[in-house]
DOSE-675613 format. One record per residue (C-alpha): x, y, z. Coordinates in pm, 1 decimal, padded with zeros to 6 digits. Layout:
<nodes>
          X          Y          Z
          X          Y          Z
...
</nodes>
This chain:
<nodes>
          X          Y          Z
   -09342.6    00006.3   -02321.9
   -09510.7    00260.6   -02552.8
   -09447.9    00198.8   -02921.7
   -09317.4    00553.7   -02965.2
   -09045.2    00490.5   -02706.1
   -08923.0    00174.5   -02878.8
   -08914.9    00354.8   -03214.8
   -08727.0    00645.3   -03057.6
   -08466.5    00412.2   -02908.7
   -08409.3    00224.6   -03230.6
   -08371.2    00540.3   -03436.9
   -08122.1    00699.1   -03199.1
   -07920.5    00393.7   -03101.1
   -07600.1    00315.2   -03286.0
   -07341.7    00041.7   -03268.8
   -07040.6    00165.5   -03072.4
   -06842.2   -00159.3   -03107.4
   -06552.6   -00218.5   -03337.7
   -06683.9   -00398.0   -03647.5
   -06592.2   -00762.3   -03613.0
   -06414.2   -00958.3   -03883.2
   -06515.6   -01316.1   -03962.1
   -06228.7   -01448.5   -03746.8
   -06071.1   -01284.5   -03442.7
   -05754.6   -01400.6   -03269.0
   -05653.2   -01293.2   -02919.0
   -05299.7   -01339.2   -02792.9
   -05333.6   -01366.4   -02413.6
   -05026.8   -01326.0   -02194.7
   -05200.5   -01471.4   -01888.5
   -05532.7   -01647.9   -01935.2
   -05787.7   -01745.8   -01672.1
   -05989.8   -01971.0   -01900.8
   -06171.8   -02145.5   -01615.2
   -06204.5   -01936.8   -01297.6
   -06103.4   -02135.9   -00991.6
   -05835.3   -02322.5   -01187.0
   -05473.0   -02215.7   -01249.9
   -05405.7   -01951.5   -01511.8
   -05232.4   -02034.7   -01839.3
   -04942.8   -01843.2   -01992.4
   -04909.6   -01737.9   -02357.9
   -05234.6   -01862.3   -02509.2
   -05411.0   -01803.1   -02839.2
   -05790.5   -01774.0   -02844.9
   -05958.8   -01810.3   -03183.7
   -06310.1   -01674.2   -03231.6
   -06539.2   -01733.0   -03528.9
   -06892.2   -01590.9   -03560.9
   -06899.5   -01477.1   -03201.5
   -06793.8   -01805.7   -03044.1
   -06465.3   -01951.3   -02925.4
   -06338.3   -02219.5   -03161.7
   -05994.5   -02285.2   -03012.2
   -05778.6   -02212.5   -02707.0
   -05419.9   -02316.3   -02775.0
   -05081.5   -02288.7   -02604.5
   -04836.8   -02045.9   -02761.9
   -04900.4   -01758.1   -02998.2
   -05029.6   -01923.1   -03313.0
   -04925.4   -01761.6   -03640.0
   -05187.5   -01697.5   -03906.8
   -05170.6   -01583.2   -04264.3
   -05293.6   -01224.7   -04259.9
   -05614.0   -01188.0   -04458.0
   -05894.4   -00936.8   -04474.3
   -06108.0   -01173.3   -04265.1
   -05866.7   -01192.5   -03970.1
   -05840.8   -00952.9   -03675.9
   -05554.9   -01001.3   -03427.6
   -05581.5   -00849.6   -03078.9
   -05252.8   -00837.0   -02892.0
   -05316.7   -00884.3   -02517.5
   -04979.5   -01043.5   -02447.4
   -04915.1   -00799.9   -02162.3
   -05256.1   -00847.2   -02003.5
   -05459.1   -01076.0   -01777.9
   -05746.8   -01220.6   -01980.6
   -06062.2   -01380.7   -01836.4
   -06434.7   -01433.9   -01902.4
   -06667.7   -01135.4   -01894.2
   -06806.2   -01056.2   -01551.3
   -07173.4   -01106.8   -01461.4
   -07385.2   -00912.6   -01211.2
   -07691.7   -01099.1   -01084.5
   -07869.2   -00805.2   -00922.1
   -07903.4   -00472.8   -01102.9
   -08172.5   -00210.6   -01159.5
   -08068.8   -00045.1   -01484.8
   -08362.7    00190.5   -01510.5
   -08278.7    00413.1   -01214.2
   -08009.6    00532.5   -00978.0
   -08051.1    00645.4   -00617.6
   -08001.4    01018.9   -00570.1
   -08150.3    01344.2   -00440.1
   -08365.6    01407.0   -00749.5
   -08547.3    01070.2   -00758.2
   -08887.1    01208.8   -00647.8
   -08867.0    01499.2   -00891.8
   -08755.3    01273.9   -01177.3
   -09045.5    01035.9   -01118.3
   -09287.8    01322.3   -01180.8
   -09104.4    01518.8   -01449.0
   -08897.3    01275.1   -01652.6
   -09071.9    01138.0   -01961.7
   -09079.0    00766.2   -02026.9
   -08871.6    00832.7   -02339.0
   -08599.2    01003.2   -02137.2
   -08607.4    00726.6   -01876.7
   -08545.0    00490.4   -02166.6
   -08243.8    00690.6   -02282.7
   -08106.2    00693.4   -01926.7
   -08140.8    00316.7   -01910.1
   -07937.3    00275.3   -02229.0
   -07674.5    00501.9   -02071.5
   -07665.9    00290.7   -01753.1
   -07640.8   -00026.6   -01958.0
   -07338.8    00099.2   -02149.9
   -07164.0    00212.9   -01831.2
   -07215.4   -00138.4   -01696.3
   -07083.5   -00305.3   -02011.1
   -06776.8   -00080.7   -02029.6
   -06700.8   -00169.6   -01667.1
   -06653.8   -00530.3   -01781.2
   -06997.0   -00672.8   -01697.2
   -07112.4   -00841.1   -02015.2
   -07420.1   -01010.5   -01864.3
   -07657.9   -00882.9   -01596.9
   -07977.1   -00995.5   -01429.5
   -08212.6   -00699.3   -01396.8
   -08441.6   -00773.0   -01103.0
   -08653.7   -00461.5   -01077.0
   -08741.1   -00212.4   -01350.4
   -09042.0   -00126.1   -01562.2
   -09073.8   -00478.8   -01694.5
   -09225.3   -00404.2   -02034.3
   -08948.9   -00157.7   -02113.1
   -08678.9   -00391.6   -01982.6
   -08803.7   -00680.1   -02197.3
   -08788.6   -00456.5   -02506.0
   -08440.8   -00331.1   -02412.4
   -08323.9   -00689.5   -02357.7
   -08460.4   -00800.3   -02693.7
   -08320.3   -00501.0   -02882.1
   -07971.7   -00578.5   -02746.5
   -08008.9   -00944.9   -02840.2
   -08109.3   -00849.3   -03194.8
   -07807.9   -00619.9   -03227.0
   -08020.7   -00307.3   -03270.4
   -07865.6   -00136.9   -02969.3
   -07556.9   -00191.6   -02754.4
   -07558.4   -00307.6   -02394.8
   -07491.9   -00603.4   -02169.0
   -07676.7   -00929.6   -02213.1
   -07988.5   -00894.0   -01995.5
   -08181.3   -01155.2   -01801.1
   -08496.9   -00963.6   -01707.8
   -08718.9   -01039.8   -01410.2
   -09089.4   -00988.1   -01370.3
   -09180.8   -00879.5   -01018.7
   -09448.3   -01023.3   -00789.9
   -09515.4   -00858.2   -00453.8
   -09785.4   -00815.1   -00191.8
   -09994.9   -00513.1   -00100.2
   -09792.0   -00285.2    00124.3
   -09480.5   -00499.6    00089.1
   -09134.7   -00403.6   -00028.6
   -09227.2   -00432.3   -00398.4
   -09530.2   -00206.3   -00361.0
   -09521.5    00170.6   -00408.3
   -09455.7    00380.9   -00097.1
   -09377.3    00729.3    00027.8
   -09626.0    00928.9   -00182.7
   -09981.9    01052.2   -00131.7
   -10268.8    00799.8   -00159.5
   -10395.9    00921.3   -00495.6
   -10055.6    00864.6   -00653.1
   -10010.0    00529.6   -00479.7
   -10336.1    00412.5   -00635.2
   -10223.6    00537.6   -00977.1
   -09878.1    00376.3   -00958.9
   -09979.5    00040.3   -00806.6
   -09882.0   -00230.1   -01053.8
   -10095.2   -00530.6   -01143.7
   -09808.0   -00749.7   -01022.5
   -09913.8   -00667.6   -00664.3
   -10113.4   -00956.9   -00523.5
   -10271.9   -01095.4   -00205.2
   -10326.0   -01459.3   -00120.6
   -10191.8   -01766.9   -00299.8
   -10422.5   -01769.4   -00599.0
   -10386.5   -01401.5   -00675.2
   -10007.9   -01441.0   -00654.8
   -10034.4   -01738.0   -00889.7
   -10217.8   -01509.9   -01131.7
   -09952.9   -01238.4   -01099.6
   -09674.1   -01490.2   -01167.8
   -09839.8   -01624.2   -01479.0
   -09908.0   -01270.8   -01596.1
   -09539.7   -01174.3   -01559.6
   -09430.9   -01476.4   -01761.5
   -09695.8   -01408.4   -02025.9
   -09547.1   -01068.1   -02096.5
   -09184.7   -01183.6   -02117.9
   -09022.0   -01243.5   -01779.0
   -08705.4   -01456.3   -01784.0
   -08749.9   -01519.1   -01411.1
   -08971.8   -01407.0   -01123.5
   -08849.3   -01170.0   -00851.0
   -09038.6   -01175.4   -00520.1
   -08991.1   -00995.9   -00188.9
   -09040.7   -01240.0    00098.1
   -08932.6   -00976.9    00354.0
   -08948.2   -00603.8    00396.4
   -08677.1   -00389.1    00246.2
   -08453.0   -00098.7    00332.8
   -08575.2    00131.1    00055.0
   -08947.9    00097.0    00134.6
   -09056.7    00435.4    00274.4
   -09256.9    00276.3    00555.0
   -09145.1    00168.9    00902.0
   -09252.1   -00190.3    00833.9
   -08921.2   -00357.0    00914.6
   -08720.0   -00611.1    00719.1
   -08878.3   -00931.9    00850.6
   -09101.4   -01178.8    00664.4
   -09397.5   -01027.6    00479.0
   -09512.6   -01279.2    00215.6
   -09693.1   -01578.1    00361.5
   -09587.0   -01935.9    00298.5
   -09887.1   -02018.8    00081.4
   -09816.3   -01716.5   -00137.2
   -09449.4   -01807.0   -00172.2
   -09526.6   -02167.4   -00263.6
   -09780.2   -02068.5   -00527.8
   -09539.5   -01826.9   -00695.0
   -09261.6   -02085.6   -00709.7
   -09494.6   -02358.7   -00837.3
   -09652.4   -02137.1   -01102.2
   -09307.2   -02032.9   -01224.0
   -09181.0   -02391.4   -01221.4
   -09474.3   -02505.6   -01435.0
   -09356.9   -02260.5   -01700.8
   -08987.1   -02335.6   -01671.6
   -08885.7   -02019.6   -01485.3
   -08672.0   -01965.3   -01175.9
   -08757.1   -01747.4   -00877.5
   -08530.2   -01502.0   -00694.8
   -08634.6   -01370.4   -00354.9
   -08531.8   -01045.9   -00190.0
   -08491.2   -01137.7    00177.9
   -08314.3   -00979.4    00475.2
   -08424.5   -01148.5    00798.8
   -08388.6   -01520.5    00852.5
   -08761.0   -01593.1    00887.6
   -08821.2   -01472.1    00532.3
   -08505.2   -01641.7    00404.0
   -08614.5   -01974.6    00551.8
   -08968.1   -01941.9    00414.6
   -08842.5   -01858.3    00065.2
   -08593.7   -02146.6    00063.7
   -08860.0   -02390.8    00186.4
   -09085.5   -02268.7   -00093.3
   -08811.9   -02358.0   -00345.2
   -08660.7   -02030.6   -00467.4
   -08335.8   -02049.0   -00662.0
   -08160.7   -01749.2   -00508.1
   -08181.1   -01523.8   -00206.6
   -08098.9   -01160.9   -00275.2
   -07916.1   -00983.9    00010.0
   -07964.4   -01257.8    00273.4
   -07841.4   -01018.2    00541.4
   -07938.0   -01221.8    00847.8
   -07874.4   -01572.2    00721.5
   -07841.8   -01799.7    01025.2
   -07772.9   -02166.0    01094.4
   -08113.0   -02298.1    00986.0
   -08106.9   -02095.2    00664.8
   -07753.5   -02213.9    00588.7
   -07871.1   -02574.6    00616.8
   -08151.6   -02501.4    00371.9
   -07917.0   -02324.7    00130.1
   -07698.7   -02633.9    00121.3
   -07991.6   -02875.6    00095.7
   -08161.2   -02690.5   -00188.8
   -07851.9   -02569.4   -00375.4
   -07989.4   -02215.5   -00385.9
   -07749.5   -01926.5   -00433.9
   -07690.2   -01627.2   -00209.1
   -07652.5   -01299.0   -00399.1
   -07503.0   -01079.2   -00125.7
   -07518.7   -00719.5   -00266.8
   -07264.1   -00583.4   -00018.4
   -07225.4   -00272.3   -00229.9
   -07586.9   -00174.4   -00167.0
   -07533.3   -00197.8    00207.9
   -07213.0    00002.8    00189.5
   -07383.6    00267.1   -00025.1
   -07688.5    00325.5    00195.5
   -07480.3    00340.7    00513.5
   -07277.9    00622.4    00357.9
   -07601.8    00798.7    00255.3
   -07787.1    00745.3    00583.9
   -07738.1    01101.6    00711.0
   -07845.5    01261.5    00384.0
   -08217.0    01332.6    00431.0
   -08238.4    01459.5    00072.3
   -08186.8    01099.6   -00039.5
   -08304.4    00873.6    00245.3
   -08615.4    00957.9    00449.1
   -08594.9    00882.5    00825.5
   -08781.7    00548.8    00798.3
   -08535.4    00435.8    00530.6
   -08223.6    00572.8    00698.9
   -08284.2    00380.6    01021.3
   -08307.1    00051.1    00831.0
   -08009.6    00143.8    00614.2
   -07777.2    00187.9    00908.6
   -07877.4   -00141.4    01069.1
   -07892.1   -00364.0    00761.6
   -07601.7   -00206.0    00575.1
   -07371.1   -00235.3    00873.6
   -07453.2   -00603.5    00928.7
   -07427.6   -00727.8    00569.6
   -07056.0   -00791.1    00529.1
   -06998.0   -00994.7    00846.1
   -07297.3   -01218.4    00785.8
   -07201.6   -01273.8    00421.5
   -06862.5   -01420.6    00507.1
   -07020.6   -01655.4    00763.8
   -07244.8   -01792.9    00489.2
   -06954.8   -01832.1    00246.8
   -06737.1   -02011.7    00501.5
   -07027.8   -02242.1    00584.6
   -07041.0   -02359.0    00221.8
   -07330.3   -02154.7    00081.1
   -07300.6   -02100.5   -00295.3
   -07237.0   -01735.8   -00381.9
   -07332.3   -01555.7   -00703.7
   -07203.2   -01203.3   -00760.3
   -07459.0   -00922.4   -00735.0
   -07442.4   -00553.9   -00649.9
   -07792.6   -00398.2   -00642.4
   -07657.7   -00134.2   -00880.6
   -07913.6    00139.9   -00905.1
   -07874.5    00178.8   -00531.8
   -07502.3    00218.9   -00602.6
   -07393.5    00397.9   -00919.6
   -07396.4    00202.2   -01244.0
   -07049.9    00124.1   -01372.6
   -06906.3    00082.7   -01021.5
   -07016.1   -00283.0   -01004.3
   -06663.6   -00408.5   -00937.1
   -06666.2   -00233.4   -00598.2
   -06867.1   -00536.0   -00484.6
   -06566.0   -00757.7   -00557.6
   -06347.8   -00540.7   -00334.2
   -06601.6   -00562.2   -00050.2
   -06625.6   -00940.5   -00086.5
   -06247.4   -00966.8   -00078.0
   -06222.7   -00733.7    00222.6
   -06475.8   -00951.4    00404.6
   -06244.6   -01252.3    00363.9
   -06348.1   -01427.1    00041.7
   -06040.7   -01533.0   -00162.6
   -05999.8   -01329.2   -00479.9
   -06009.5   -01641.7   -00694.3
   -06347.7   -01731.9   -00544.6
   -06479.9   -01380.9   -00601.4
   -06402.5   -01431.8   -00971.6
   -06580.5   -01768.2   -00967.3
   -06889.4   -01603.4   -00817.3
   -06898.4   -01348.2   -01101.9
   -06846.7   -01602.5   -01382.0
   -06907.4   -01975.5   -01330.1
   -07158.3   -01939.5   -01046.9
   -07348.6   -01657.7   -01213.1
   -07374.4   -01855.9   -01536.9
   -07508.3   -02153.6   -01341.6
   -07768.8   -01941.2   -01164.2
   -07914.7   -01812.9   -01493.0
   -07895.2   -02155.4   -01658.8
   -07632.3   -02052.4   -01914.6
   -07328.5   -02258.5   -01814.6
   -07311.5   -02405.9   -02164.4
   -07270.5   -02058.4   -02316.1
   -07101.3   -01840.5   -02051.5
   -06872.9   -01834.5   -01748.4
   -06552.2   -01980.4   -01893.9
   -06340.0   -01932.4   -02205.9
   -06374.2   -02273.0   -02368.2
   -06456.1   -02399.9   -02714.8
   -06819.0   -02343.4   -02810.3
   -06885.7   -02059.0   -02565.8
   -06971.7   -01697.6   -02638.0
   -06671.3   -01471.3   -02678.7
   -06742.0   -01255.0   -02373.4
   -06390.7   -01157.8   -02268.1
   -06231.5   -00890.2   -02051.5
   -05870.6   -00804.1   -01974.0
   -05683.2   -00605.4   -01711.5
   -05324.2   -00485.5   -01699.6
   -05260.2   -00683.6   -01379.1
   -05396.3   -00997.9   -01217.2
   -05717.6   -00957.6   -01011.5
   -05624.0   -01282.2   -00837.7
   -05325.9   -01095.8   -00690.9
   -05512.1   -00766.9   -00647.4
   -05890.1   -00764.0   -00681.0
   -05882.6   -00387.4   -00736.9
   -05762.9   -00455.3   -01091.2
   -06132.5   -00506.2   -01170.4
   -06201.2   -00143.0   -01087.3
   -06031.6   -00043.7   -01412.7
   -06097.7   -00304.6   -01679.7
   -05891.7   -00223.9   -01989.0
   -06051.1   -00447.1   -02251.2
   -06414.3   -00549.9   -02300.8
   -06548.5   -00786.3   -02565.8
   -06903.1   -00920.2   -02583.4
   -07009.7   -01167.2   -02851.8
   -06673.5   -01103.2   -03024.1
   -06740.3   -00728.8   -03054.0
   -06480.9   -00504.4   -02892.8
   -06633.5   -00224.7   -02687.9
   -06320.9   -00107.2   -02508.3
   -05949.7   -00154.9   -02569.0
   -05695.7    00048.9   -02375.8
   -05423.6   -00211.8   -02422.6
   -05325.7   -00150.2   -02785.1
</nodes>
């Protein structure tokens, strides 16, 4: 990212959170401390320096001091902050995308990304995995949030590796512009893909994102079957493993899902046509499926809008988007591990919880939907010791709703309270 853009962001950003006292106490009327387990009634959560230090039955009384903040959520359902494992914070699908790519400055794209990040955080998603943006900018944005210079969700940022002409490569514009916009992360053959993987990690990638199959949004009629070869997939996974990084693979058709799982990836994004052989591999390897039902639902609804989806894209959108939900529930019922992910950027940022409704409508129990967006997501990003539950020693990432999302998953569509790292960003309950 250009130095001027980073300076611009830091000068204009400001902390929108409520200033946090040394100690914060939350009185929780109903507490889901560990998703998947029974809720607890009338609990007190004590937070010091951004971390949970106690979770106790009853409403503990404290001597009021200047260093104590009490948050009364006795009429609310309290749970860990939600996590979205598949977002694209830098953009958002719409009719002006082509124009914006030519006219919008990198500085303004940066400001839009901050805007998208805050919409996501205020929707109750305190941690996200960004799997496709301008990587150098996203690494800077991630680090600025971590340093407290700017507000936003906690970001796990991917570096992309893709093949020439594949889903991760540029498409739909004239050759001169394709040559200009082609990224050095595009590779061909195992050793070149090894180089691209190492390069992504060198510049700050938390994980590697690959595209083992074609994709819906590629403006070429190249299908959604396998595109990366097995030797390329294996080299990417091995190169990442050598440097302690995980690999996520975009994959729609089963041939590409199987190849990616055999190569050792840690998650399959979308997984639309997961079949019996792929399910066996999911269970053998322990890889996660990140279903992104919201992306499928979104593109199906847009399929007839030629101002947004060109014909080559629309045809794939109708087929893939229509098939996603039914195949997802087959995978879940077969025992595949599910981590919550939306593909926001295809859908509108801040509507991430619509994915939970789609998962529930498909037949996944509401309690398990919550597990996928907390415990499972934390496991996928290797942060189970810090996130996913409300237990002693963990980050104080906490949300609350007026009703129970276990009873009605649509409660997540209107989160009333958002806290990240003990800072309150939203409170409609007091």
